[in-house]
C-alpha positions in Angstrom: -160.0 126.9 7.6 -161.8 128.2 4.5 -159.8 131.1 3.1 -159.2 132.1 -0.5 -156.9 134.7 -1.9 -157.4 135.8 -5.4 -155.7 137.6 -8.2 -152.0 138.5 -8.5 -149.9 138.6 -5.3 -146.4 139.9 -5.7 -143.4 138.5 -3.9 -141.6 141.8 -3.3 -137.8 142.3 -3.3 -136.2 143.3 -0.1 -134.6 146.6 -0.8 -131.0 146.9 0.4 -128.7 149.8 0.4 -125.3 149.8 -1.3 -123.6 148.6 2.0 -126.1 145.7 2.3 -128.2 147.2 5.0 -132.0 147.2 4.8 -133.6 150.1 2.9 -137.0 150.1 4.6 -137.8 153.6 3.3 -138.3 152.1 -0.2 -141.3 150.0 1.0 -143.6 153.0 0.7 -142.9 153.2 -3.1 -143.1 149.4 -3.5 -146.6 149.4 -1.9 -147.8 152.2 -4.1 -146.4 150.5 -7.2 -148.3 147.3 -6.4 -151.5 149.1 -5.8 -151.2 151.1 -9.0 -150.8 147.9 -10.9 -153.8 146.2 -9.3 -151.8 143.7 -7.4 -153.8 142.3 -4.5 -151.2 141.3 -2.0 -147.6 140.9 -1.0 -145.7 137.8 0.1 -142.8 139.2 2.0 -139.4 137.7 2.9 -139.9 134.7 0.7 -137.5 133.6 -2.1 -137.7 136.9 -4.0 -137.3 138.8 -0.7 -134.1 136.8 0.1 -135.7 135.9 3.4 -133.2 133.1 4.1 -130.3 135.5 3.6 -131.7 137.9 6.2 -131.4 137.6 10.0 -134.6 136.9 12.0 -134.5 140.5 13.3 -134.2 141.9 9.8 -137.1 139.8 8.6 -139.3 141.1 11.4 -138.4 144.6 10.6 -139.2 144.2 6.9 -142.5 142.5 7.7 -143.4 145.2 10.2 -142.7 148.0 7.8 -144.9 146.3 5.1 -147.7 146.0 7.6 -147.4 149.7 8.6 -147.3 151.0 5.0 -149.8 148.7 3.4 -152.4 149.3 6.2 -154.7 146.6 4.9 -154.7 147.8 1.3 -152.7 144.7 0.3 -153.1 141.2 1.7 -149.9 140.7 3.6 -148.5 137.1 3.8 -145.3 136.7 5.8 -142.9 133.9 5.1 -141.7 132.5 8.4 -139.8 129.5 7.0 -136.6 128.7 8.9 -134.3 125.8 9.6 -134.7 126.6 13.3 -138.1 125.7 14.7 -137.9 128.4 17.5 -137.0 131.1 14.9 -139.8 130.0 12.6 -142.3 130.1 15.5 -141.0 133.6 16.5 -141.4 134.8 12.9 -145.0 133.4 12.8 -146.0 134.9 16.1 -144.6 138.2 15.0 -146.6 138.1 11.8 -149.7 137.7 13.8 -148.7 140.5 16.2 -148.2 143.0 13.4 -151.5 142.3 11.8 -150.5 140.2 8.7 -153.3 138.4 7.0 -151.5 135.0 6.6 -148.3 133.2 7.3 -146.3 130.7 5.3 -143.3 128.4 5.6 -141.0 126.4 3.4 -139.8 123.0 4.5 -136.5 122.9 6.5 -133.7 122.6 4.0 -130.7 121.2 5.9 -132.2 118.5 8.1 -135.0 117.8 5.7 -138.3 116.1 6.7 -138.1 112.4 5.8 -141.7 112.1 5.0 -145.2 113.7 5.3 -145.5 113.0 9.0 -142.3 115.0 9.8 -143.3 117.9 7.5 -146.8 118.0 9.1 -145.3 117.9 12.6 -142.9 120.8 11.9 -145.6 122.8 10.2 -148.1 122.3 13.0 -145.5 123.6 15.5 -145.0 126.8 13.5 -148.7 127.3 12.7 -149.5 126.9 16.4 -147.5 130.1 17.1 -149.9 132.1 14.9 -153.2 130.4 15.5 -155.3 133.3 14.3 -153.7 133.5 10.9 -154.3 131.2 7.8 -151.3 129.0 7.4 -149.8 128.1 4.0 -147.2 125.5 3.2 -144.8 126.8 0.6 -143.7 124.1 -1.9 -140.5 125.1 -3.8 -138.3 122.0 -4.4 -135.9 123.8 -6.7 -134.6 125.6 -3.5 -135.5 123.4 -0.6 -134.9 120.0 -2.2 -138.1 118.8 -0.6 -140.6 117.5 -3.2 -143.1 115.6 -1.0 -146.6 115.6 -2.6 -148.5 118.7 -1.5 -151.8 116.9 -1.7 -150.6 114.2 0.7 -149.4 117.0 3.1 -152.6 118.9 3.0 -154.8 115.8 3.5 -152.7 114.8 6.5 -152.2 118.3 7.8 -155.8 119.3 7.9 -156.3 116.9 10.8 -153.4 118.4 12.8 -153.3 122.1 11.8 -156.5 124.0 12.6 -155.5 127.1 10.7 -154.2 125.3 7.6 -155.5 127.2 4.5 -153.5 125.7 1.7 -150.2 126.1 -0.1 -148.1 128.3 -2.3 -147.2 126.0 -5.1 -144.0 126.8 -6.9 -143.4 123.6 -8.8 -144.0 122.1 -12.2 -145.9 119.0 -10.9 -149.3 120.1 -12.3 -150.9 116.8 -11.4 -150.2 117.4 -7.7 -151.4 121.0 -8.0 -154.6 119.9 -9.8 -155.4 117.3 -7.2 -155.1 120.0 -4.5 -157.4 122.4 -6.3 -160.0 119.7 -7.2 -160.2 118.6 -3.5 -162.0 122.0 -2.9 -160.9 122.4 0.7 -157.6 124.2 0.1 -156.5 127.6 -1.2 -153.8 126.9 -3.8 -151.7 129.9 -4.7 -149.7 129.2 -7.8 -146.0 130.3 -7.9 -144.6 129.6 -11.4 -145.2 132.8 -13.3 -143.9 131.3 -16.6 -146.8 128.7 -16.6 -149.6 130.7 -14.9 -151.9 129.9 -17.8 -151.6 126.1 -17.1 -152.6 126.7 -13.5 -155.6 128.8 -14.6 -156.8 125.9 -16.6 -156.7 123.7 -13.5 -158.7 126.2 -11.4 -156.2 128.6 -10.0 -157.8 131.6 -8.3 -154.7 133.3 -6.8 -151.0 133.4 -7.8 -147.8 134.6 -6.0 -144.9 135.6 -8.1 -141.6 137.5 -8.5 -142.5 139.0 -11.9 -145.8 140.5 -10.8 -143.6 143.3 -9.4 -142.3 143.8 -12.9 -144.9 143.0 -15.4 -148.3 142.9 -13.7 -150.1 144.4 -16.7 -149.0 141.5 -18.9 -150.3 138.9 -16.4 -153.6 140.8 -16.0 -153.9 140.4 -19.8 -153.3 136.7 -19.6 -155.9 136.3 -16.8 -158.5 138.4 -18.7 -158.0 136.6 -22.0 -158.3 133.2 -20.3 -161.4 134.2 -18.4 -163.1 135.5 -21.6 -162.1 132.5 -23.6 -159.6 134.2 -25.9 -157.0 131.4 -25.6 -154.9 132.6 -28.5 -154.3 135.9 -26.7 -153.7 134.2 -23.4 -151.1 131.9 -25.0 -149.4 134.8 -26.8 -149.0 136.8 -23.6 -147.9 133.8 -21.6 -145.2 133.2 -24.3 -144.0 136.8 -23.7 -143.7 136.1 -20.0 -141.7 132.9 -20.8 -139.5 134.9 -23.1 -138.4 137.6 -20.5 -138.2 135.0 -17.7 -135.8 133.0 -19.9 -133.7 136.2 -20.3 -133.6 136.6 -16.5 -132.5 133.0 -16.1 -129.4 133.6 -18.4 -128.4 136.5 -16.1 -128.8 134.6 -12.8 -132.5 134.7 -12.1 -133.2 136.7 -9.0 -130.2 139.2 -9.4 -131.5 139.9 -12.9 -135.1 140.5 -11.8 -133.9 142.8 -9.0 -131.8 144.7 -11.5 -134.8 145.1 -13.7 -136.7 146.8 -11.0 -134.1 149.5 -11.1 -134.7 149.8 -14.9 -138.4 150.4 -14.4 -137.8 153.0 -11.7 -137.6 151.3 -8.4 -134.0 150.7 -7.3 -134.1 147.9 -4.7 -130.3 147.8 -4.5 -128.0 144.8 -4.6 -128.6 141.2 -3.7 -127.0 139.7 -0.6 -124.1 137.3 -0.8 -123.7 134.5 -1.8 -125.8 135.7 -4.7 -124.0 138.0 -7.1 -125.2 141.5 -8.1 -125.0 142.2 -11.8 -121.9 144.0 -13.0 -122.5 147.3 -14.9 -121.7 145.5 -18.1 -124.2 142.7 -17.5 -126.8 145.2 -16.4 -126.4 147.0 -19.7 -126.6 143.7 -21.7 -129.7 142.6 -19.8 -131.4 145.9 -20.5 -130.6 145.6 -24.2 -132.0 142.1 -24.4 -135.2 143.2 -22.6 -135.6 146.1 -25.0 -135.2 143.8 -27.9 -138.1 141.6 -26.8 -140.3 144.5 -26.0 -140.4 144.0 -22.3 -140.7 147.7 -21.4 -143.9 148.0 -23.5 -145.8 145.9 -21.0 -143.9 146.3 -17.7 -145.4 147.6 -14.5 -145.5 151.4 -14.1 -143.9 152.8 -11.0 
């Protein structure tokens, strides 16, 4: 299936209320913020969206609301990954039903696929529940523990999955990523914001990331500088992204990024257990560190 997504695609946070319930009303503002910052799409209920911490019903409600609010103004990719094959199929079928533009899954993370054949078989079963949607495999070994070569998966999968489009590649194995891109048959969405410039050099055309919610203007600068051949400027801005992402990592990663959304004007609420929401003290310390490195000079406007 020939299908290419381009530009910055955000992986939105799932907004929660103080009691942990979904805050679907905030999606209206999230959509408008992404549009205002020239983000081209939304990858919902993935890692950033805490999809694995939501029930299947909650994930369907979130995806449906994004579809209703975005109304085709953003490319909507729904993450349907699940350890349960029936639930993954139900999520994929629902994504097609609500009018999403694509569907994606991670590998199962408890009973893991032993090899490419098992991963292809599982993926084919899910993709078949949404045959009209481009299907993406989502490679993120830091969370799934599955690091099978994406290139091998795609070459094997293209024979078994008619709607296979490509992969969301959130991994540091740039050789594997580069092989997928050079093949030419696959849409390779890059998912490591902190090394986006490396992916651009390998032919990246579209990227999905957490921090595109927070600092889209900075990444647009990286992309423009690379495209126009100003490598020094691209490297300098990529270093700025590395700097604030390193700060996030010291404060727990996703909880810190979600807290920073509140700082720029979109309060997406707490994270869901077992992740830990930042304390008031850590929130203040994080804000101070971000101020010291100039983050709020290039963050997204909401």
